[in-house]
FIBA-805920 format. One line per 5 residues: number of its first residue (from 1); their letters; for each residue x, y negated, z of C-alpha. Coordinates in steps of 0.25 Angstrom, whole numbers, m for minus. Example, Ala and Ser with C-alpha at 12.3 -4.5 7.8 and 13.67 -1.06 7.14 Angstrom:
1) as) 49:18:31  55:4:29
END
This chain:
1) xxxxx) 458:m350:431  458:m363:437  450:m375:430  454:m389:431  454:m402:424
6) xxxxx) 444:m410:415  434:m401:407  425:m407:396  410:m402:396  408:m399:381
11) xxxxx) 396:m404:373  391:m395:362  388:m403:349  376:m400:341  371:m405:328
16) xxxxx) 359:m411:324  353:m397:322  355:m393:336  366:m383:331  380:m383:338
21) xxxxx) 391:m392:332  402:m382:333  412:m390:326  410:m403:333  412:m395:347
26) xxxxx) 426:m389:341  429:m404:337  426:m408:352  435:m397:358  446:m401:349
31) xxxxx) 445:m415:353  444:m411:369  457:m403:367  464:m416:365  460:m422:379
36) xxxxx) 465:m419:393  452:m410:396  456:m397:402  445:m390:395  430:m389:389
41) xxxxx) 418:m384:394  409:m377:384  393:m376:385  391:m383:399  380:m392:402
46) xxxxx) 387:m404:393  386:m393:382  373:m392:382  373:m377:386  359:m375:389
51) xxxxx) 356:m379:376  365:m369:368  362:m354:365  372:m344:369  377:m343:355
56) xxxxx) 378:m357:355  386:m357:368  396:m347:363  399:m355:350  402:m367:358
61) xxxxx) 411:m359:367  419:m352:355  420:m366:348  426:m372:361  436:m361:362
66) xxxxx) 440:m361:348  444:m376:349  448:m379:364  463:m381:366  472:m370:373
71) xxxxx) 474:m380:384  459:m382:388  450:m374:395  437:m369:390  425:m366:398
76) xxxxx) 411:m361:394  399:m364:400  391:m350:401  380:m352:412  366:m350:409
81) xxxxx) 354:m346:417  356:m331:418  367:m323:425  368:m313:413  368:m324:402
86) xxxxx) 379:m332:409  387:m320:410  385:m316:395  389:m330:392  401:m330:400
91) xxxxx) 405:m318:395  403:m323:380  411:m335:383  423:m327:389  423:m319:377
96) xxxxx) 424:m330:368  436:m334:377  433:m343:388  441:m341:400  430:m347:410
101) xxxxx) 416:m351:410  407:m361:416  394:m356:422  382:m365:425  372:m361:435
106) xxxxx) 358:m355:431  348:m366:433  334:m362:430  331:m356:443  337:m366:452
111) xxxxx) 328:m364:463  334:m350:464  348:m353:461  353:m352:475  367:m350:479
116) xxxxx) 366:m336:480  360:m335:466  371:m344:460  382:m336:467  377:m323:462
121) xxxxx) 375:m329:448  389:m334:447  395:m321:453  388:m313:442  394:m322:431
126) xxxxx) 407:m322:437  408:m307:439  404:m304:424  412:m316:418  425:m312:411
131) xxxxx) 430:m326:414  430:m336:425  417:m344:428  414:m358:433  402:m362:440
136) xxxxx) 394:m373:434  386:m382:443  378:m392:435  366:m396:444  362:m408:435
141) xxxxx) 357:m398:424  355:m385:432  349:m391:445  358:m380:452  370:m384:460
146) xxxxx) 382:m374:464  385:m379:478  399:m378:484  396:m366:492  391:m358:480
151) xxxxx) 404:m362:473  413:m357:484  406:m343:484  407:m342:469  422:m347:470
156) xxxxx) 426:m334:477  423:m326:464  435:m324:456  429:m327:442  421:m341:447
161) xxxxx) 433:m351:445  426:m364:447  414:m373:446  410:m385:438  402:m393:448
166) xxxxx) 393:m403:440  385:m408:452  394:m421:453  396:m419:468  410:m421:473
171) xxxxx) 406:m416:486  402:m403:480  415:m402:473  423:m405:485  416:m393:493
176) xxxxx) 418:m383:482  432:m386:481  434:m384:495  427:m371:496  433:m364:483
181) xxxxx) 447:m358:480  457:m366:475  456:m358:462  442:m362:460  440:m374:450
186) xxxxx) 430:m385:453  426:m394:442  415:m405:442  407:m411:432  405:m425:435
191) xxxxx) 414:m436:429  410:m446:440  416:m438:451  428:m432:445  438:m439:452
196) xxxxx) 431:m436:465  430:m422:462  443:m419:458  447:m426:471  440:m416:479
201) xxxxx) 446:m404:472  439:m403:460  449:m398:448  441:m404:437  428:m407:429
206) xxxxx) 420:m402:417  413:m416:413  402:m418:402  409:m432:400  422:m426:396
211) xxxxx) 415:m421:383  415:m436:379  426:m443:387  436:m431:389  447:m440:391
216) xxxxx) 443:m448:402  437:m437:410  451:m430:408  457:m442:413  450:m443:426
221) xxxxx) 456:m429:429  469:m431:424  470:m444:433  465:m437:445  475:m427:443
226) xxxxx) 486:m437:442  483:m443:454  477:m457:446  464:m458:454  462:m472:449
231) xxxxx) 462:m468:435  454:m456:437  443:m465:445  443:m476:434  441:m466:423
236) xxxxx) 431:m458:431  422:m472:434  423:m476:420  418:m462:416  407:m465:426
241) xxxxx) 396:m471:416  399:m460:406  397:m449:415  385:m454:421  377:m459:409
246) xxxxx) 383:m450:398  386:m436:404  376:m436:415  365:m446:411  364:m443:396
251) xxxxx) 371:m429:395  375:m422:382  369:m431:372  376:m443:379  390:m435:379
256) xxxxx) 388:m431:365  385:m445:360  398:m450:368  406:m439:362  401:m443:347
261) xxxxx) 405:m458:351  419:m453:356  422:m444:342  418:m430:348  406:m422:342
266) xxxxx) 395:m425:352  384:m422:344  369:m419:348  364:m414:360  355:m402:359
271) xxxxx) 340:m402:360  332:m405:369  344:m415:372  342:m427:363  353:m437:358
276) xxxxx) 356:m451:365  346:m461:362  351:m474:356  349:m481:369  357:m470:376
281) xxxxx) 368:m470:365  371:m485:368  371:m482:383  382:m472:380  389:m481:370
286) xxxxx) 390:m492:382  396:m481:392  406:m476:381  411:m491:379  419:m489:392
291) xxxxx) 426:m478:385  431:m485:372  446:m484:377  444:m469:379  449:m462:367
296) xxxxx) 442:m451:360  450:m437:360  460:m436:350  454:m434:336  440:m441:339
301) x) 434:m452:331
END
């Protein structure tokens, strides 16, 4: 299984009472089906996975699978703190029908999460998983970075097929590409380094910003692959303020607000996260003014 292209890191809509808005999620998936995205990633960092119960995560997984188009790839984020529970969640996602899963690093005991520990953790999960797994390195949230040599060691496992590297380091992506088999997928998580990452051999990206601006994110990938680097760089540069301030600076509350402004179901963040302040909404609106010429997905308001 080779993964390539642009994937949206899905948000998880919530209602005012903090409950899941499954209908809103289903509508979002239907809208993403009409874009050029390669697929969708459920219950990752952008999906506030750390704030979901196991049962809630399964409801999200089932909803995404029920509504995603046959030509799109669905990935489920199944990584949690313990190896045993990560295996259990991975098996549940596979039983629902996921063909691959994304496994974030543990993080709580970060001083002790050495290369040896991470390699052992991922190999145990891969040994027990009915479906292929991707490593998920997201140091901004976990404080744990999966270095290129660790990825290279894990890439030798037949059931570990790729990595989502959200460190933002083009150099790490390049080193990883050089040291893994050609069949191993290197996906990155930074919209501002996408062109450079694709240039050093990455196969695609999983972007938080693609939940709110999927057309533009997909265009960057499409333009690189067609050889139109000038267009890819122009779109990436235009995405810069939204990536830096909305996706990275203000996070899920801002992504959800942006989605609401574009006709998707963003909804509220889950506590302890809070909705944007009036000043923050005005700041996001100013950034979005640059995107008034980008149409919402088909069927959007």
